[in-house]
C-alpha distance (Angstrom), angle and dihedral (degrees) to the residues before:
residue distance angle dihedral
M1 . . .
Y2 3.78 . .
K3 3.77 122.6 .
I4 3.79 112.3 -124.9
A5 3.77 111.9 -135.4
K6 3.77 114.9 -131.1
N7 3.80 116.4 -135.2
D8 3.79 100.4 -168.3
G9 3.79 96.1 103.8
P10 3.80 146.9 -23.8
R11 3.80 120.3 -34.6
I12 3.79 115.6 -99.2
N13 3.83 134.9 -162.6
E14 3.85 110.7 -37.2
E15 3.84 92.9 13.1
I16 3.84 91.3 70.6
T17 3.83 107.2 103.8
A18 3.82 101.0 -172.1
R19 3.82 120.7 99.5
T20 3.79 96.7 -142.8
C21 3.77 133.1 25.9
R22 3.78 141.3 -178.4
L23 3.81 103.4 -110.8
I24 3.80 127.9 -144.1
D25 3.81 118.1 -168.5
A26 3.82 125.0 -130.2
D27 3.83 90.7 -99.2
G28 3.82 91.5 53.9
S29 3.81 98.9 -103.9
Q30 3.81 117.4 136.5
L31 3.78 113.5 -118.6
G32 3.82 98.8 -175.7
L33 3.81 133.1 -126.7
F34 3.80 116.9 -12.6
G35 3.78 136.8 169.0
V36 3.81 109.4 -106.4
N37 3.83 91.7 -119.5
D38 3.82 91.6 52.7
A39 3.81 90.5 46.8
M40 3.83 90.5 51.1
K41 3.83 90.7 50.8
R42 3.80 89.6 51.2
A43 3.84 91.4 49.1
R44 3.82 92.0 49.2
E45 3.85 90.4 50.6
H46 3.81 87.3 61.0
G47 3.84 91.7 43.2
L48 3.82 91.1 -116.2
D49 3.82 138.6 112.8
L50 3.79 132.1 -102.6
V51 3.83 107.7 -125.5
E52 3.81 125.4 -170.6
I53 3.82 102.5 -136.0
A54 3.83 99.9 168.8
P55 3.84 107.7 31.2
N56 3.84 94.7 167.4
A57 3.80 95.4 56.9
E58 3.81 119.9 99.7
P59 3.04 103.8 -97.6
P60 3.86 99.4 15.4
V61 3.80 117.3 -109.6
C62 3.80 116.4 -121.6
K63 3.78 128.4 -175.5
I64 3.78 132.1 -159.0
L65 3.81 108.1 -128.3
D66 3.80 146.0 126.9
Y67 3.82 101.7 -82.2
S68 3.82 96.7 -159.4
K69 3.81 90.7 52.7
F70 3.84 89.5 46.6
K71 3.84 91.4 52.4
Y72 3.81 90.6 47.6
E73 3.83 91.8 52.5
Q74 3.84 91.0 47.8
A75 3.82 90.5 51.2
R76 3.82 91.2 49.4
K77 3.81 91.7 50.7
A78 3.81 91.7 48.4
K79 3.82 91.2 49.0
A80 3.82 91.5 49.7
A81 3.82 90.4 49.4
R82 3.82 91.2 51.5
K83 3.80 90.8 47.1
N84 3.82 92.6 53.7
Q85 3.79 93.4 44.9
V86 3.80 115.5 113.5
K87 3.77 116.3 -138.4
I88 3.79 113.0 -153.4
E89 3.77 114.9 -151.6
V90 3.79 124.5 -151.8
K91 3.79 112.5 -149.1
E92 3.79 123.3 -170.6
M93 3.79 129.5 -141.2
K94 3.81 120.0 -172.3
F95 3.79 123.1 -148.9
R96 3.79 133.8 179.5
P97 3.82 123.9 -134.1
K98 3.84 91.5 -121.6
I99 3.81 97.0 48.5
D100 3.80 119.6 159.2
V101 3.83 121.6 -125.1
G102 3.82 95.0 -109.4
D103 3.80 93.5 48.7
Y104 3.80 90.2 46.0
E105 3.82 92.2 52.9
T106 3.82 92.1 47.5
K107 3.80 93.3 50.2
K108 3.81 90.9 44.2
G109 3.82 87.5 54.8
H110 3.81 90.0 53.1
V111 3.81 90.5 50.0
L112 3.83 90.1 50.7
R113 3.81 90.3 49.7
F114 3.83 90.6 52.6
L115 3.81 91.1 47.5
K116 3.81 91.0 48.9
K117 3.83 89.1 56.7
G118 3.83 88.7 53.7
A119 3.81 98.5 -107.1
R120 3.78 125.3 137.0
V121 3.79 113.6 -121.7
K122 3.79 126.2 -141.9
I123 3.79 108.2 -155.4
T124 3.79 114.7 -156.5
I125 3.79 127.6 -168.1
M126 3.82 109.5 -158.3
F127 3.80 117.9 -151.7
R128 3.81 122.8 -159.9
G129 3.77 129.5 -167.3
R130 3.79 113.6 -41.9
E131 3.80 92.9 5.7
M132 3.84 86.4 85.3
A133 3.82 87.9 72.2
H134 3.85 89.1 67.6
P135 3.81 109.8 43.9
E136 3.80 88.7 156.7
Q137 3.84 87.6 75.4
G138 3.81 89.4 62.9
R139 3.79 91.0 44.1
I140 3.84 89.5 54.9
V141 3.83 90.5 54.0
L142 3.82 91.9 48.7
D143 3.82 92.9 46.7
R144 3.80 90.6 49.7
L145 3.82 91.2 49.3
A146 3.82 91.7 47.1
E147 3.80 89.6 52.1
D148 3.83 92.0 49.0
L149 3.83 91.8 48.7
K150 3.83 95.5 44.6
P151 3.86 95.5 108.5
Y152 3.81 91.9 48.8
A153 3.82 107.8 33.0
T154 3.79 144.9 29.0
I155 3.77 125.0 -141.2
E156 3.81 109.3 -112.2
Q157 3.79 96.1 177.2
K158 3.78 122.9 27.4
P159 3.83 117.1 -130.8
L160 3.78 112.8 -77.9
I161 3.80 133.1 171.2
E162 3.80 121.2 -120.5
G163 3.79 112.6 177.7
R164 3.80 109.0 -54.3
N165 3.82 94.4 -14.4
M166 3.79 135.7 76.8
H167 3.83 116.7 -151.6
M168 3.79 135.6 -162.1
L169 3.82 126.9 175.3
V170 3.81 122.0 -149.4
A171 3.81 128.8 -174.7
P172 3.82 127.9 -161.2
I173 3.80 121.0 -103.6
K174 3.81 111.6 -123.7
G175 3.78 112.0 -109.6
A176 3.83 94.8 9.1
F177 3.81 92.1 117.9
D178 3.81 96.7 42.4
E179 3.78 109.8 123.5
K180 3.77 116.8 -124.3
P181 3.81 116.6 -138.0
E182 3.80 112.0 -105.4
G183 3.80 93.0 -133.1
A184 3.83 91.5 57.7
E185 3.82 92.9 63.8
D186 3.81 93.1 47.2
S187 3.81 94.0 51.0
T188 3.81 92.5 55.4
T189 3.82 92.5 51.2
Q190 3.83 91.5 49.6
E191 3.81 92.3 50.0
E192 3.80 90.5 52.9
K193 3.82 91.2 54.8
C-alpha cells in the first residue's frame, strides 16, 4: 500500500523526506546543519515535534516546536485576517434611455444610498427595439447621472455598449458622506465678519 501525502500543512516528524536540514531550536536559536534523524531525536528529548518550515530552501529549514500550538496560532492568524478583510459589493441600477424626471430622481437616490454604504454601483441603460438606433440618448442619461454624483463618486469604468445595454461603473469617494458638524460652519462665518 502507498502512503497518501497530506497537503494541509507543513511536513512534521517522519513525513520529512530530506536527509539533512538546517535546525532551529524551540527558543529560536539556530543550531546548524543536522541529519533529520538526529534532529528528530533532539525534538523528542524536549517532548516536541520537528516541523519543516521552509521546504524549498537548500537544505530545508526545520524547527523544533509544539505542532498543535503552531497549528492553533496559524488558524488564529487566518481568522483575524478574514475578519479584517473588506468585501466590496457591486450593486446594479437599471435605467432606460427615455426615463422621466421623477423616476430618474428615485433611482439616483437608490444609487446614492448604495454609494453611502460603500458599494460600487454598476449603472446599466437598457435599450429595446428601435432605441438601439439612438445610443446617444443613453449616453445623455449616464452623463447627467455622472454629473449629479460627482461630489460623491468617481467613474471607474467609462460608459461602454455591450449588446443591447450600456454600462458605467461608479465607486464611492472616501469621506464624501461624512457629516460636518453644524457648529463648524457657523464658526467660520463669524470669523469672517
